[in-house]
C-alpha positions as CSV (number, residue, x, y, z in Angstrom):
1,M,0.0,0.0,0.0
2,T,1.2,3.5,-0.8
3,F,-0.2,6.7,0.5
4,D,-0.5,9.7,-1.8
5,I,0.6,12.7,0.3
6,A,-0.7,15.8,-1.5
7,V,0.5,19.3,-0.5
8,P,-1.5,22.1,-2.3
9,R,1.0,24.7,-3.4
10,A,0.4,28.4,-3.9
11,S,2.9,28.4,-6.8
12,G,0.9,26.0,-9.0
13,E,0.3,22.2,-9.1
14,P,0.1,20.3,-5.8
15,L,3.1,18.5,-4.6
16,H,2.3,14.8,-4.8
17,I,4.5,12.5,-2.7
18,P,4.1,8.7,-2.8
19,L,4.8,7.3,0.6
20,P,4.9,3.4,0.7
21,M,4.9,1.2,3.7
22,G,8.2,1.2,5.6
23,Q,9.1,4.8,4.4
24,Q,9.3,8.1,6.2
25,L,8.5,11.7,5.3
26,F,9.7,14.6,7.4
27,L,7.8,17.9,7.4
28,L,10.5,20.5,8.4
29,G,9.9,24.1,9.0
30,A,10.2,27.0,11.5
31,N,7.4,28.1,13.8
32,G,4.5,29.7,12.0
33,T,5.2,28.2,8.6
34,G,2.1,26.1,8.6
35,K,3.3,22.6,9.7
36,S,0.4,22.1,12.1
37,S,-2.1,23.1,9.4
38,L,-0.5,20.7,7.0
39,V,-0.5,17.9,9.5
40,Y,-4.2,18.5,10.1
41,S,-4.9,18.5,6.3
42,I,-3.0,15.2,5.8
43,N,-4.7,13.6,8.8
44,R,-8.1,14.6,7.5
45,M,-7.3,13.5,3.9
46,H,-6.3,10.1,5.1
47,R,-8.9,9.7,7.9
48,G,-9.6,6.0,8.6
49,H,-5.9,5.2,8.0
50,A,-4.0,7.9,9.9
51,T,-2.8,7.6,13.5
52,H,-1.9,11.0,14.9
53,V,0.7,11.0,17.7
54,S,0.8,14.6,19.1
55,A,4.1,14.4,21.0
56,H,4.1,18.0,22.1
57,R,0.8,18.3,24.0
58,Q,-0.3,17.0,27.5
59,N,1.5,13.9,28.3
60,W,1.0,13.1,32.0
61,F,-0.7,10.0,33.5
62,Q,-3.5,10.4,35.9
63,S,-2.5,7.2,37.7
64,E,-0.1,4.2,37.6
65,S,-2.7,2.1,35.6
66,S,-5.5,2.6,33.2
67,A,-8.8,2.9,35.0
68,L,-10.8,2.9,31.8
69,S,-13.2,0.2,30.9
70,R,-13.1,-1.1,27.3
71,E,-16.4,0.5,26.5
72,T,-15.3,3.9,27.8
73,K,-12.0,3.6,26.0
74,N,-13.7,2.8,22.7
75,Q,-16.1,5.7,23.1
76,I,-13.3,8.1,23.8
77,E,-11.4,6.9,20.8
78,I,-14.4,7.4,18.5
79,H,-15.1,10.9,19.9
80,S,-11.4,11.9,19.8
81,Q,-11.0,10.7,16.2
82,T,-14.1,12.8,15.2
83,S,-12.6,15.8,17.1
84,D,-9.3,15.4,15.3
85,L,-11.0,16.1,12.0
86,Q,-12.5,19.4,13.1
87,P,-10.8,22.7,12.2
88,Q,-10.0,23.6,15.8
89,A,-7.9,20.4,16.1
90,R,-5.1,22.4,14.5
91,W,-4.6,24.3,17.8
92,R,-6.8,22.6,20.4
93,D,-6.9,19.0,21.7
94,D,-10.2,18.4,23.5
95,Y,-9.1,14.9,24.5
96,S,-5.5,15.6,25.6
97,S,-6.1,14.4,29.2
98,Q,-7.6,11.0,28.0
99,R,-5.0,10.1,25.3
100,P,-2.3,9.0,27.7
101,S,-4.8,6.7,29.5
102,I,-5.9,5.2,26.2
103,A,-2.2,4.5,25.3
104,M,-1.6,2.9,28.6
105,Y,-4.8,0.9,28.3
106,D,-3.7,-0.5,25.0
107,L,-0.2,-1.3,26.2
108,I,-1.5,-3.2,29.2
109,D,-4.2,-4.9,27.2
110,A,-1.7,-6.1,24.6
111,E,0.6,-7.4,27.3
112,N,-2.3,-9.3,29.0
113,Q,-3.6,-10.6,25.6
114,R,-0.1,-12.1,24.9
115,S,-0.1,-13.8,28.3
116,R,-3.6,-15.2,27.7
117,E,-2.5,-16.5,24.3
118,I,0.5,-18.3,25.8
119,S,-1.7,-19.8,28.6
120,A,-4.3,-21.0,26.1
121,A,-1.7,-22.6,23.9
122,F,-0.2,-24.5,27.0
123,E,-3.7,-25.6,28.1
124,K,-4.3,-27.1,24.6
125,G,-0.9,-28.8,24.8
126,D,0.4,-26.8,21.9
127,I,3.9,-26.2,23.3
128,A,5.3,-25.1,20.0
129,A,2.7,-22.4,19.6
130,A,3.3,-21.2,23.2
131,Q,7.1,-21.1,22.6
132,S,6.6,-19.3,19.3
133,I,4.5,-16.5,21.0
134,S,6.9,-16.2,23.9
135,R,9.9,-15.8,21.6
136,E,8.5,-12.6,20.3
137,L,9.1,-9.5,22.4
138,S,6.1,-8.5,24.5
139,P,4.8,-4.9,24.1
140,I,6.4,-3.8,27.4
141,A,9.7,-5.6,26.4
142,Q,9.6,-3.7,23.1
143,I,9.1,-0.4,25.1
144,N,12.0,-1.3,27.3
145,L,14.2,-2.0,24.3
146,L,13.4,1.4,22.9
147,L,14.0,3.1,26.2
148,R,17.4,1.4,26.4
149,I,18.3,2.4,22.8
150,A,17.3,6.0,23.7
151,A,19.6,5.9,26.7
152,F,16.9,6.1,29.4
153,P,18.1,4.4,32.6
154,I,14.7,2.8,33.3
155,R,12.5,-0.2,32.4
156,L,8.8,-0.8,32.8
157,E,7.3,-3.8,34.7
158,L,3.7,-4.9,34.8
159,R,2.7,-6.0,38.3
160,T,-0.4,-7.6,39.5
161,G,-3.5,-6.3,37.8
162,D,-2.9,-3.2,35.7
163,D,-0.1,-1.6,37.8
164,V,2.8,-0.4,35.6
165,R,5.9,0.5,37.5
166,A,9.2,2.1,36.4
167,V,12.4,0.7,37.7
168,R,15.7,2.5,37.5
169,T,19.0,0.8,36.9
170,N,19.9,1.4,40.6
171,G,16.7,-0.6,41.6
172,I,14.6,2.4,42.7
173,E,11.0,1.8,41.7
174,Y,8.2,4.3,41.2
175,G,4.9,4.8,39.3
176,V,4.7,5.9,35.7
177,S,2.9,9.0,36.8
178,E,6.2,10.1,38.3
179,L,8.2,9.8,35.1
180,S,10.0,12.9,33.9
181,D,8.6,14.8,30.9
182,G,11.1,13.2,28.6
183,E,10.5,9.7,29.9
184,R,6.7,10.1,29.6
185,N,7.0,11.5,26.1
186,A,9.3,8.7,24.9
187,L,6.9,6.1,26.5
188,L,3.8,7.6,24.9
189,V,5.4,8.1,21.4
190,A,6.6,4.5,21.5
191,A,3.3,3.1,22.9
192,N,1.2,5.0,20.3
193,V,3.4,3.8,17.4
194,L,3.4,0.2,18.6
195,R,-0.4,0.1,19.1
196,A,-1.1,1.4,15.6
197,K,-2.8,-1.0,13.2
198,P,-0.8,-2.5,10.3
199,G,-1.0,-0.4,7.2
200,A,-1.5,2.9,9.2
201,L,-0.1,6.3,8.3
202,I,1.5,7.3,11.5
203,I,1.8,11.1,11.9
204,I,4.2,12.1,14.7
205,D,3.9,15.8,15.6
206,E,7.0,17.6,17.0
207,P,8.6,14.7,18.9
208,E,11.6,16.9,19.8
209,R,9.5,19.2,22.0
210,H,10.3,17.2,25.2
211,L,13.3,15.1,24.0
212,H,16.8,16.0,23.0
213,R,17.9,15.0,19.5
214,S,20.3,12.4,20.9
215,I,17.3,10.6,22.4
216,I,14.5,11.1,19.9
217,S,16.7,10.3,16.9
218,P,17.6,6.7,17.8
219,L,14.1,6.2,19.3
220,L,12.4,7.2,16.0
221,T,14.9,5.1,13.9
222,Q,14.1,2.0,16.0
223,L,10.4,2.6,15.7
224,F,10.7,2.9,11.9
225,T,12.5,-0.4,12.0
226,L,9.9,-2.1,14.2
227,R,6.9,-0.8,12.2
228,Q,7.9,-1.6,8.6
229,D,4.2,-2.3,8.1
230,C,3.4,1.4,8.5
231,A,4.3,4.7,6.8
232,F,5.5,7.6,8.8
233,I,5.2,11.4,8.7
234,V,7.2,13.4,11.2
235,S,6.5,17.1,11.7
236,T,9.6,18.8,13.3
237,H,11.7,21.9,13.8
238,E,14.8,19.7,14.4
239,V,17.0,20.0,11.3
240,M,19.1,17.0,12.2
241,L,16.3,14.4,12.4
242,P,16.0,14.2,8.5
243,I,19.8,14.1,8.3
244,D,19.9,11.1,10.8
245,N,17.5,9.3,8.4
246,P,19.1,9.9,5.0
247,N,16.8,7.5,3.1
248,S,13.7,9.5,4.1
249,Q,12.0,12.2,2.1
250,T,11.8,15.8,3.5
251,V,9.4,18.5,2.7
252,L,10.7,22.0,3.5
253,V,7.6,23.9,4.7
254,R,8.3,27.6,4.2
255,S,4.9,29.3,4.6
256,C,1.2,28.9,4.0
257,L,-1.8,30.9,2.7
258,F,-5.1,31.1,4.5
259,S,-8.6,31.5,3.3
260,G,-10.3,32.9,6.4
261,A,-9.1,30.7,9.3
262,T,-8.2,27.7,7.1
263,A,-4.8,27.1,5.5
264,V,-5.4,26.2,1.8
265,S,-1.9,26.1,0.3
266,W,1.7,26.0,1.2
267,E,5.0,27.2,-0.1
268,A,7.0,23.9,0.1
269,D,9.8,22.0,-1.6
270,L,10.6,18.3,-1.6
271,I,14.1,16.8,-1.0
272,P,13.7,13.2,-2.3
273,A,15.1,10.2,-0.4
274,G,18.5,8.9,-1.3
275,N,22.2,9.5,-0.6
276,D,22.9,11.7,-3.7
277,I,23.0,14.8,-1.6
278,D,26.1,15.2,0.6
279,E,25.3,15.4,4.3
280,A,27.0,18.8,4.7
281,V,25.0,20.2,1.8
282,R,21.8,18.6,3.2
283,R,22.5,20.2,6.6
284,D,22.9,23.6,5.0
285,I,19.7,23.5,2.9
286,L,17.3,22.1,5.5
287,G,15.4,25.0,6.8
288,A,17.0,27.5,4.5
289,R,15.2,29.8,2.1
290,R,15.2,29.2,-1.6
291,V,18.1,31.5,-2.2
292,V,21.2,30.7,-0.1
293,L,24.4,32.8,0.1
294,F,27.5,31.1,1.4
295,V,30.0,33.5,3.0
296,E,33.4,33.1,4.6
297,G,34.0,33.0,8.4
298,T,32.2,31.6,11.4
299,E,28.8,32.5,12.9
300,G,30.5,35.2,15.0
301,S,32.6,36.9,12.3
302,L,31.8,40.0,10.3
303,D,30.6,38.5,7.1
304,R,27.3,36.9,8.2
305,P,25.6,39.9,9.9
306,L,26.6,42.3,7.1
307,Y,25.2,40.1,4.3
308,A,22.1,39.2,6.3
309,S,21.3,42.9,6.7
310,L,21.9,43.6,3.0
311,F,19.9,40.6,1.8
312,P,17.2,39.9,4.4
313,N,15.1,37.6,2.2
314,L,17.7,34.9,1.7
315,S,19.6,32.5,4.0
316,V,23.2,33.4,4.8
317,I,25.4,30.4,5.8
318,S,28.9,30.7,7.1
319,K,31.8,28.5,5.9
320,S,35.2,28.6,7.5
321,S,37.2,29.2,4.3
322,C,36.8,30.3,0.7
323,R,37.5,26.7,-0.4
324,E,34.5,25.5,1.6
325,V,32.3,28.3,0.1
326,E,33.3,27.2,-3.4
327,Q,32.7,23.5,-2.6
328,S,29.3,24.2,-1.1
329,V,28.0,26.4,-4.0
330,I,29.3,24.0,-6.6
331,G,27.9,21.0,-4.7
332,M,24.4,22.5,-4.4
333,R,24.3,23.6,-8.0
334,A,25.4,20.1,-9.1
335,S,22.5,18.4,-7.2
336,T,19.7,18.0,-9.6
337,S,17.4,17.1,-6.7
338,L,17.7,20.8,-5.6
339,H,16.4,22.4,-8.8
340,W,14.4,24.8,-6.7
341,L,17.4,26.1,-4.8
342,H,19.6,29.0,-5.9
343,A,23.0,28.9,-4.3
344,F,25.6,31.8,-4.4
345,G,28.8,32.5,-2.7
346,I,30.9,35.5,-1.8
347,I,34.5,35.5,-0.7
348,D,37.2,38.0,0.0
349,S,39.3,39.2,-3.0
350,D,42.6,38.3,-1.3
351,G,44.5,39.8,-4.2
352,R,43.0,37.5,-6.9
353,D,43.6,38.4,-10.5
354,N,40.8,38.9,-13.0
355,D,41.1,35.4,-14.6
356,D,40.5,33.7,-11.2
357,V,37.6,36.1,-10.4
358,Q,35.9,35.2,-13.7
359,R,36.5,31.5,-13.2
360,L,34.7,31.7,-9.8
361,L,31.9,33.9,-11.2
362,Q,31.0,31.2,-13.7
363,S,30.2,28.9,-10.7
364,G,28.1,31.5,-8.9
365,I,30.9,32.6,-6.6
366,H,31.5,36.3,-6.4
367,A,34.9,37.7,-5.2
368,L,34.7,41.0,-3.4
369,P,36.3,43.8,-5.3
370,V,38.1,44.7,-2.1
371,F,40.6,42.7,-0.1
372,S,38.2,41.7,2.7
373,V,34.8,42.3,4.3
374,E,36.3,44.9,6.7
375,A,36.7,47.3,3.7
376,L,32.9,47.4,3.5
377,Y,32.5,48.2,7.2
378,Y,35.2,50.9,7.1
379,H,34.6,52.5,3.8
380,P,34.9,56.3,4.1
381,S,31.3,56.8,3.0
382,I,30.1,54.5,5.8
383,Q,32.5,56.2,8.3
384,S,30.9,59.5,7.3
385,R,27.3,58.3,7.8
386,I,28.3,56.9,11.2
387,A,30.0,60.1,12.3
388,E,27.1,62.3,11.2
389,R,24.6,60.0,12.8
390,F,26.3,60.1,16.2
391,A,27.2,63.7,16.0
392,A,23.5,64.5,15.6
393,I,22.7,62.4,18.7
394,G,25.5,63.2,21.1
395,G,27.1,66.3,19.6
396,G,30.7,66.5,18.4
397,N,32.3,67.6,15.2
398,A,31.8,64.9,12.5
399,A,34.3,66.5,10.1
400,E,37.1,66.6,12.8
401,Q,36.4,63.0,13.7
402,L,36.6,61.8,10.1
403,A,39.9,63.7,9.6
404,N,41.3,62.1,12.7
405,A,40.2,58.7,11.5
406,A,41.9,59.3,8.1
407,E,45.2,60.2,9.9
408,R,45.0,56.9,11.9
409,V,44.7,55.0,8.6
410,L,47.7,56.8,7.0
411,E,49.9,56.4,10.0
412,A,49.2,52.6,10.3
413,A,49.6,52.1,6.5
414,A,53.0,54.0,6.5
415,E,54.3,52.1,9.6
416,H,53.3,48.7,8.3
417,A,53.8,49.3,4.5
418,D,56.4,46.6,4.1
419,R,54.3,43.9,5.7
420,L,51.1,45.0,4.1
421,S,52.6,45.0,0.6
422,A,54.2,41.6,1.3
423,R,50.9,40.2,2.4
424,V,49.1,41.3,-0.8
425,A,52.0,40.0,-2.9
426,E,51.9,36.7,-1.0
427,K,48.2,36.1,-2.0
428,S,48.9,36.8,-5.6
429,V,52.0,34.7,-5.7
430,R,50.2,31.8,-4.1
431,E,47.4,32.0,-6.7
432,M,49.9,32.1,-9.5
433,M,51.7,29.1,-8.1
434,L,48.4,27.1,-7.8
435,R,47.5,27.9,-11.4
436,R,50.9,26.7,-12.6
437,I,50.8,23.3,-10.9
438,P,51.5,20.7,-13.6
439,T,48.6,18.8,-15.1
440,L,48.5,15.0,-15.2
441,K,49.2,15.2,-19.0
442,E,52.3,17.3,-18.3
443,I,53.5,14.9,-15.6
444,V,53.2,11.7,-17.7
445,S,54.8,13.4,-20.7
446,S,58.1,13.2,-18.8
447,V,58.8,16.8,-19.7
448,N,60.2,18.8,-16.9
449,V,58.0,21.6,-15.8
450,I,59.8,24.6,-14.3
451,I,57.9,27.2,-12.4
452,T,59.6,30.6,-12.0
453,L,58.1,33.3,-9.8
454,N,59.8,36.6,-9.3
455,T,58.6,37.3,-5.7
456,A,60.9,40.2,-5.2
457,D,59.4,42.1,-8.1
458,A,55.9,41.3,-6.8
459,V,56.7,42.8,-3.4
460,A,58.5,45.8,-4.9
461,N,55.6,46.6,-7.2
462,E,53.1,46.3,-4.3
463,R,55.3,48.5,-2.1
464,G,55.2,51.2,-4.9
465,R,51.5,51.0,-5.1
466,I,50.9,51.4,-1.3
467,D,53.4,54.3,-1.2
468,A,51.4,56.0,-4.0
469,L,48.1,55.6,-2.2
470,I,49.6,57.0,1.0
471,A,51.0,60.0,-0.8
472,A,47.6,60.6,-2.4
473,R,45.9,60.2,1.0
474,D,43.6,57.7,-0.7
475,I,41.8,56.2,2.3
476,A,39.3,54.3,0.3
477,G,42.1,52.7,-1.8
478,L,44.1,51.7,1.2
479,I,41.2,50.1,3.0
480,A,40.0,48.3,-0.2
481,R,43.4,46.8,-1.2
482,Y,45.3,46.0,2.0
483,P,44.5,43.9,5.1
484,L,44.5,46.9,7.5
485,R,42.7,44.6,10.1
486,E,46.3,43.4,10.8
487,T,47.3,46.9,11.9
488,P,46.0,49.4,14.5
489,A,44.2,51.2,11.7
490,L,40.6,49.9,12.2
491,D,40.7,50.3,16.0
492,G,42.1,53.8,15.4
493,I,39.1,54.6,13.1
494,S,36.7,53.4,15.7
495,R,38.2,55.4,18.5
496,A,38.5,58.5,16.4
497,L,34.8,58.3,15.7
498,G,34.0,58.1,19.4
499,F,33.7,54.3,20.0
500,T,35.5,52.3,22.6
501,G,36.8,49.9,19.9
502,R,36.0,47.9,16.8
503,P,33.1,45.8,18.1
504,M,31.1,48.9,19.1
505,Y,31.7,50.6,15.7
506,E,30.9,47.4,13.7
507,A,27.7,46.9,15.6
508,A,26.8,50.5,14.8
509,V,27.4,49.8,11.1
510,I,24.9,46.9,11.2
511,K,22.3,49.0,13.0
512,L,22.9,51.7,10.3
513,L,22.3,49.2,7.5
514,F,19.1,48.0,9.1
515,D,17.8,51.5,9.5
516,S,18.9,53.2,6.3
517,P,18.0,52.0,2.8
518,E,20.4,54.5,1.4
519,A,23.3,53.0,3.3
520,R,22.3,49.5,2.2
521,S,22.2,50.6,-1.4
522,E,25.6,52.2,-1.0
523,V,27.2,49.0,0.3
524,R,25.4,46.8,-2.2
525,A,26.9,48.9,-5.0
526,Q,30.3,47.9,-3.8
527,L,29.6,44.2,-4.2
528,G,30.1,44.1,-8.0
529,P,27.5,42.0,-9.8
530,L,26.4,40.0,-6.7
531,A,23.5,42.3,-5.7
532,A,22.1,42.3,-9.3
533,A,22.4,38.5,-9.5
534,L,20.5,38.0,-6.2
535,D,17.8,40.4,-7.1
536,A,17.3,38.6,-10.5
537,V,16.4,35.3,-8.8
């Protein structure tokens, strides 16, 4: 049996996802994107076959056993199933207090039913049948196996009558009503999945709400294995759950459209099952918007907040090096399963020549026309906007502050001219060396390849260039071409403009970019063709 999971889409044709028995589909999205509405829609569409496990709502037990009669239990199930199909089920559960008792009733009933079947077989003298039944794990034994796999230090035991007790590894015993939130949640998720009828579509809603990923991930994986006779849909915020199950399909739920109070369509994309998408790439795209910009640095470096403020409608993902940015963009663009995704990269210039810049551009990777991202923060026009903004608030002479800042740059550049020119020359020499590495054809031809680089001339030429910029008092040129972050220049600018240091000034720049469309346009204009390429998507 295969379920047809249909997701109405605002962009056109519905997204139809075949989900056969033994397979899983993750619905992944942030809060407010419409996952709960989609779960409700799917549950209603497959009523009669769907089992909804709401892992994030009330999950406490009223007592250590189930005090329900079979008749009462059956009535509650009928009424709750009807309630689950009503529109308010998206945000309200009228039977939340009874559901744990029903799960416990079914667990105890299945355990007792197994015992009765074994006893009946023995009474008939059918020892083989009794042994066959006893070799299969009982429901509580299955629960205990799952709890052990999920690293919970407890096991359940059914005592006389319907009394279920929890026993810790140190021997301490207590009732199931005293279980922790995580223990109760794990127990109820497992019990509801195990009690589902064969051929069911099991929908698990936000299982990570009470459980850490290190617990819920192995628990779900084992449940998937135990219930190969069912299909699973898991609605979650946890990006790593689909990664931990690479053979599952994932729907990225981005937003939904309402007609009145009812969600009628979703903005969603499908990542098919299979291992054709590298795990690192999968991790980057899960939860990301359709346009992704890879930048250099860590989450705490300057790149990410700057580009996030310039391009608020896309996802900015940090990579530790320019090589990783290049690999990520090329990897995404090469994955045919991600045809809906637009990946770009931006890296520091680092003295690259035009040929290398054009090579990267063909792969969607843009090199800054300046040495590093600091040149965007400390460009004279941004300094001017910051100085004028804070002079208007706290007084002071913006022109004097900017003149002092320029002197700090010129002093630092003159004092460190030898090292700065050598650093820029180093980058260009390294790039030239990499491009001249012999090819396989050249190596097997047995012809000696001799690489000659005149590093002295490269440094001398660069020293002449920096001297000319200093003489011309070209602050913009110095900041754009040289790694002034390795000198006192940037801290000098910050202090000259009235800040205690770089972090305060750089935070003020980000605030300026959020507040001022003109400032954003000014910085975007310095990015070369990147801004136009992103706007065209």
